[in-house]
C-alpha positions, 0 to 999 in steps of 0.5 A: 537654281538652274541658270538660263545661259541665254539670259546671262548672255543678254544681261552681259550684252546689256551691261556692255551696251550700257558701258559703251553708251556711257562712254559715248555720252561722255564723249558728247558731253565734253565741255569747257576748254582745251588749250593746245600749244604748238609752233605750227603757224603760217604755212604749217597752219592748214595741217593743224586746222585739219586736226582742230576741225576734226576735234570740233566736229566730235566735241562741239561743246569744247572751246579749243584754244590754239596757243601757237607760238611762231618760230621754225622748229619750235625755237620760240615755243620751247622758251615759252613752254619752259616758263609755263611748265616751271611756273605751274601753268602747263598747256593741256597738251603741247607739241614736242619732238619725239625722243629725248627732247621730251624724255630728257627734260619734262619726263625726267622732271616728272612733269608728264603723264604715262600714256601707256593706258591710252595706247592699249585702250586705243589699240595703238601698240601694233599700229605704230612701229615698235621702234617708234614706240620704243623711242617715245617711251622708257621703262617707266611708260610711253610719253607722247602720241606721234602725229607724223614722220618727217625726213630731215636729210632731203635736198630740194631743187627745181628740175627746170632750173638745173636743166637750164644751168646744166647741173645735176643733183650732187650725190656726194659733198665732193660733187657739190663742192665741184658744182658750187663754184660754177653756180656761184660764177653764174650769180646763183647761190649754190645752197640756200640757208636760213636762220641758225637752227637751219645750220644745225639741220644742215650740219646733221646731214653733213655729219651723217654723210661724212661719218656714215650711220654707224659712227653717226649713232656712236656720237649719241651713245658716247662711243665716238668722241666729238673731238675725234678726227672723224668728227672734226672732218665733219666740221671741216667739210661743213665749213667748206659748204658754208662758203657757198651759202647766202650771206643773209642766212641769219635773217631768213626763215626756212620758207624764205630759203625755200623761196630762193630755190623756187625763184631761181636765186639758189640751186639747192636747199637742205630742209625737212620735208615740211618744205614739200608741204609748203611748196605743194600746199601753199605754193600749189606746186606739183611734186615731181614736176615743179619741184624735185628732191633727193637724199642729201649728199652721201646719204642715199639709202639712209632716212634721218627721221623726226616725229612731232608728238603731243604729250599730257602734262600732269595736273592740267585743268582739262584732262579729259578734253586733252585725252580726247585730243590725243585720241584724234592725233593717234587715229588713222583719221587724224593722221590722214587728215593732217599729214598730206597737208603737212608734207609728212607721212603718218606714223601709223602702219595702216595709213591710206597712202592714196591720200598722199602726193607723189613725194609723201608716197616716195618718203613712205617707201624709203621709210620702209626700206632705208636705214633709219637714224635720228635727227639731232636738230629736231630732238631725237638723238640728244636731250634739250640741254645738249641741243641748246648748248649745241646751238651756242657751239654752232653760233661760235662756229658760224663766226670763227669757222674753227673746226678744232675749236667746235669739235672740242666744244661739242665734246665738252657739252656732250660730257656736260649733258651726259652723252659722253663720259670723257 
């Protein structure tokens, strides 16, 4: 029998059209509920709402439940999530810091679905940096969808205030320790600090500045002991810096610490670039004019990063709805709707930077050329067990200011959590 080539092509085309239509129909027919779990509330809420609006536009029949648990850096949300995961009641999708925070806990416990198929279906394998995909994956799969890239090692200030006080942004911690007494004598807090997790955030910038990127990385692969002289110097310097922070730090949120800088009560604050989102989106300040930024002291040319991401727990009730949520998070449309409001940059390589403000454009430029290292405070470099234990070590140090004791304790928890062997 002679085959009609045109007819075969037509039939194949019809089949593909049918498949395409079935997927389209499936998308439109999604219904039921979707529970998303995050810690984005208050001033970070508008960015999350932008993603929610996109989802509702595409899937209007789905009732989206925004299960937000307030608390900076997820300090409260992680505790609630642990209870739900262990209780067999996981949210359909939840926010988590990319890296060991997820892999070392819920992936290790076999509680997460492999998303490699989703990445390949969506064409994401060449849309996200290879190093980032490696970070959110293991030999057994890819475990979350990155929503953004944040920078941790940023010092924030108000240019007009520095001009008024006659000081410049310190390029090193030695510079800061020379400037700080002069500011303190004027009744100005040299460095605003907030609740204890922000002390961890400050510590990692100090560690990167004192150790440099190679030795900093060696802390996390066990090649440099936390009890070494170099690591002890980090605690010693950190203790000196704390002398020039506000005494009420433990009672403040990170936004309130930022407000101290904005209001002229403090000169500097070291915080992630969600502070840029807060100042530009909530306070309506213009980056580069109303507020300024620089790499934290001794870290010029280094980009300490973290990424927020969402994963898919095994056995969730609304799996299809959750997959549709993850598709939006990983899309160019989703990234460029969310990140300009959040103060972060998209994790995608094809982001439209014309939609971003001056700060975010500078961050994207630095991300492309700087040496990249991971954040401890935000889940990149160490598992959640170490992070929880490190918070205890930090609490101890904030009271005692004993560098040797803190160094020894940090090494002990590194061994306990599998980071170091001796």
